[in-house]
FIKOLZA-1660 file (N, C-alpha, C; in steps of 0.1 Angstrom, whole numbers, plus 5000, padded with zeros to 4 digits):
% residues 81
   i   px   py   pz ch aa at
   1 9654 5687 3017  A  M  N
   1 9651 5669 3015  A  M CA
   1 9661 5664 3007  A  M  C
   2 9668 5652 3012  A  L  N
   2 9677 5647 3008  A  L CA
   2 9673 5638 2994  A  L  C
   3 9682 5638 2983  A  S  N
   3 9677 5630 2973  A  S CA
   3 9683 5614 2977  A  S  C
   4 9676 5606 2968  A  N  N
   4 9680 5591 2968  A  N CA
   4 9691 5589 2973  A  N  C
   5 9701 5596 2962  A  L  N
   5 9717 5594 2962  A  L CA
   5 9720 5597 2973  A  L  C
   6 9717 5609 2979  A  Q  N
   6 9723 5615 2988  A  Q CA
   6 9720 5605 3002  A  Q  C
   7 9706 5603 3002  A  E  N
   7 9704 5593 3014  A  E CA
   7 9709 5580 3012  A  E  C
   8 9713 5573 3001  A  Q  N
   8 9719 5562 3000  A  Q CA
   8 9734 5565 3003  A  Q  C
   9 9743 5578 3001  A  D  N
   9 9755 5577 3004  A  D CA
   9 9755 5580 3019  A  D  C
  10 9746 5585 3026  A  S  N
  10 9746 5591 3042  A  S CA
  10 9743 5577 3047  A  S  C
  11 9742 5567 3043  A  R  N
  11 9736 5552 3049  A  R CA
  11 9749 5545 3047  A  R  C
  12 9754 5548 3036  A  I  N
  12 9768 5542 3035  A  I CA
  12 9779 5544 3046  A  I  C
  13 9779 5558 3047  A  I  N
  13 9790 5565 3057  A  I CA
  13 9787 5559 3068  A  I  C
  14 9774 5556 3073  A  A  N
  14 9769 5550 3087  A  A CA
  14 9775 5537 3088  A  A  C
  15 9772 5531 3078  A  I  N
  15 9778 5518 3075  A  I CA
  15 9796 5516 3079  A  I  C
  16 9801 5521 3070  A  L  N
  16 9814 5523 3073  A  L CA
  16 9818 5528 3086  A  L  C
  17 9810 5537 3095  A  K  N
  17 9814 5542 3108  A  K CA
  17 9811 5531 3117  A  K  C
  18 9805 5522 3114  A  I  N
  18 9804 5509 3122  A  I CA
  18 9815 5500 3121  A  I  C
  19 9815 5498 3110  A  L  N
  19 9826 5489 3104  A  L CA
  19 9842 5490 3108  A  L  C
  20 9841 5507 3112  A  N  N
  20 9855 5512 3117  A  N CA
  20 9859 5507 3131  A  N  C
  21 9849 5506 3138  A  V  N
  21 9849 5505 3154  A  V CA
  21 9852 5492 3155  A  V  C
  22 9853 5483 3145  A  S  N
  22 9852 5468 3146  A  S CA
  22 9866 5461 3144  A  S  C
  23 9871 5452 3152  A  A  N
  23 9882 5444 3148  A  A CA
  23 9883 5434 3141  A  A  C
  24 9869 5429 3137  A  E  N
  24 9865 5415 3130  A  E CA
  24 9854 5420 3122  A  E  C
  25 9853 5411 3111  A  P  N
  25 9840 5415 3103  A  P CA
  25 9832 5413 3109  A  P  C
  26 9819 5423 3102  A  L  N
  26 9806 5423 3107  A  L CA
  26 9799 5421 3097  A  L  C
  27 9786 5411 3100  A  G  N
  27 9776 5408 3090  A  G CA
  27 9765 5419 3090  A  G  C
  28 9755 5416 3080  A  S  N
  28 9744 5424 3081  A  S CA
  28 9732 5425 3088  A  S  C
  29 9733 5412 3096  A  I  N
  29 9721 5415 3108  A  I CA
  29 9730 5423 3118  A  I  C
  30 9742 5422 3120  A  I  N
  30 9748 5431 3134  A  I CA
  30 9748 5443 3128  A  I  C
  31 9751 5447 3117  A  V  N
  31 9752 5463 3111  A  V CA
  31 9736 5468 3111  A  V  C
  32 9729 5460 3109  A  S  N
  32 9711 5466 3109  A  S CA
  32 9708 5469 3121  A  S  C
  33 9714 5459 3129  A  R  N
  33 9711 5461 3146  A  R CA
  33 9717 5475 3153  A  R  C
  34 9728 5477 3147  A  E  N
  34 9739 5490 3149  A  E CA
  34 9730 5501 3148  A  E  C
  35 9726 5501 3134  A  L  N
  35 9721 5509 3128  A  L CA
  35 9708 5514 3133  A  L  C
  36 9698 5507 3138  A  T  N
  36 9687 5509 3145  A  T CA
  36 9690 5515 3155  A  T  C
  37 9701 5512 3166  A  R  N
  37 9704 5518 3177  A  R CA
  37 9707 5532 3175  A  R  C
  38 9714 5537 3164  A  L  N
  38 9719 5549 3159  A  L CA
  38 9707 5558 3153  A  L  C
  39 9692 5551 3155  A  G  N
  39 9681 5556 3148  A  G CA
  39 9679 5557 3133  A  G  C
  40 9688 5548 3126  A  I  N
  40 9686 5544 3111  A  I CA
  40 9680 5531 3110  A  I  C
  41 9669 5532 3105  A  K  N
  41 9662 5518 3105  A  K CA
  41 9666 5514 3091  A  K  C
  42 9671 5502 3089  A  L  N
  42 9675 5496 3076  A  L CA
  42 9678 5479 3081  A  L  C
  43 9671 5475 3069  A  S  N
  43 9671 5459 3073  A  S CA
  43 9683 5454 3067  A  S  C
  44 9685 5440 3076  A  A  N
  44 9696 5434 3068  A  A CA
  44 9696 5432 3054  A  A  C
  45 9688 5428 3049  A  R  N
  45 9687 5426 3032  A  R CA
  45 9689 5440 3027  A  R  C
  46 9687 5453 3032  A  S  N
  46 9690 5465 3028  A  S CA
  46 9704 5465 3029  A  S  C
  47 9711 5462 3040  A  V  N
  47 9725 5462 3042  A  V CA
  47 9731 5458 3033  A  V  C
  48 9728 5442 3030  A  R  N
  48 9736 5436 3020  A  R CA
  48 9737 5442 3008  A  R  C
  49 9726 5450 3005  A  Y  N
  49 9724 5458 2991  A  Y CA
  49 9735 5467 2992  A  Y  C
  50 9737 5474 3003  A  L  N
  50 9746 5484 3004  A  L CA
  50 9760 5476 3003  A  L  C
  51 9761 5467 3010  A  F  N
  51 9776 5461 3009  A  F CA
  51 9781 5460 2997  A  F  C
  52 9770 5455 2989  A  R  N
  52 9775 5452 2974  A  R CA
  52 9781 5464 2966  A  R  C
  53 9774 5475 2972  A  I  N
  53 9779 5487 2964  A  I CA
  53 9791 5491 2973  A  I  C
  54 9794 5491 2985  A  T  N
  54 9808 5493 2990  A  T CA
  54 9817 5483 2988  A  T  C
  55 9815 5469 2985  A  D  N
  55 9825 5462 2975  A  D CA
  55 9829 5468 2965  A  D  C
  56 9818 5471 2953  A  I  N
  56 9823 5477 2944  A  I CA
  56 9833 5490 2942  A  I  C
  57 9830 5498 2953  A  R  N
  57 9836 5510 2951  A  R CA
  57 9848 5508 2961  A  R  C
  58 9852 5493 2965  A  G  N
  58 9866 5490 2973  A  G CA
  58 9867 5499 2986  A  G  C
  59 9851 5501 2990  A  Y  N
  59 9854 5506 3004  A  Y CA
  59 9854 5493 3015  A  Y  C
  60 9851 5484 3009  A  T  N
  60 9848 5470 3022  A  T CA
  60 9855 5459 3017  A  T  C
  61 9857 5448 3024  A  Q  N
  61 9862 5436 3018  A  Q CA
  61 9855 5427 3025  A  Q  C
  62 9848 5416 3017  A  S  N
  62 9840 5406 3019  A  S CA
  62 9848 5394 3027  A  S  C
  63 9845 5390 3035  A  F  N
  63 9848 5374 3042  A  F CA
  63 9838 5366 3044  A  F  C
  64 9839 5358 3034  A  V  N
  64 9828 5347 3032  A  V CA
  64 9823 5343 3047  A  V  C
  65 9811 5344 3047  A  H  N
  65 9803 5339 3062  A  H CA
  65 9807 5345 3071  A  H  C
  66 9814 5357 3070  A  K  N
  66 9819 5363 3084  A  K CA
  66 9815 5375 3083  A  K  C
  67 9814 5383 3072  A  G  N
  67 9810 5397 3071  A  G CA
  67 9818 5405 3064  A  G  C
  68 9820 5418 3066  A  R  N
  68 9827 5427 3061  A  R CA
  68 9835 5436 3068  A  R  C
  69 9849 5443 3064  A  M  N
  69 9854 5448 3070  A  M CA
  69 9857 5460 3063  A  M  C
  70 9863 5471 3068  A  L  N
  70 9865 5484 3062  A  L CA
  70 9882 5482 3054  A  L  C
  71 9882 5489 3041  A  T  N
  71 9896 5486 3036  A  T CA
  71 9900 5502 3036  A  T  C
  72 9913 5503 3034  A  P  N
  72 9921 5516 3034  A  P CA
  72 9917 5526 3023  A  P  C
  73 9908 5522 3014  A  Q  N
  73 9901 5531 3004  A  Q CA
  73 9888 5535 3015  A  Q  C
  74 9883 5525 3017  A  G  N
  74 9868 5529 3027  A  G CA
  74 9870 5538 3040  A  G  C
  75 9884 5536 3045  A  L  N
  75 9889 5545 3057  A  L CA
  75 9890 5559 3051  A  L  C
  76 9897 5562 3041  A  R  N
  76 9899 5574 3033  A  R CA
  76 9886 5580 3030  A  R  C
  77 9875 5574 3026  A  E  N
  77 9860 5580 3021  A  E CA
  77 9855 5582 3034  A  E  C
  78 9855 5574 3045  A  L  N
  78 9851 5579 3059  A  L CA
  78 9856 5593 3064  A  L  C
  79 9871 5593 3062  A  K  N
  79 9877 5604 3067  A  K CA
  79 9872 5618 3059  A  K  C
  80 9872 5617 3047  A  S  N
  80 9867 5628 3038  A  S CA
  80 9851 5629 3038  A  S  C
  81 9845 5623 3046  A  A  N
  81 9831 5625 3044  A  A CA
  81 9825 5636 3054  A  A  C
% end
């Protein structure tokens, strides 16, 4: 069984994978829908919470009212996961 921290990290990696295939910023609603399609039920509110964490870690960059994009640091994290 995964700990809460491991589960959070696995969700963050799933979000980074979704952002990695997009050429434009994605918002929490779209990411939430994509996660659901992948079998991960996560509300848009929960995605926004995880976006704050990915921003702090430098994995994503926020584009106000447009969404998030993967940063080079986020791409490195995704490749090492």
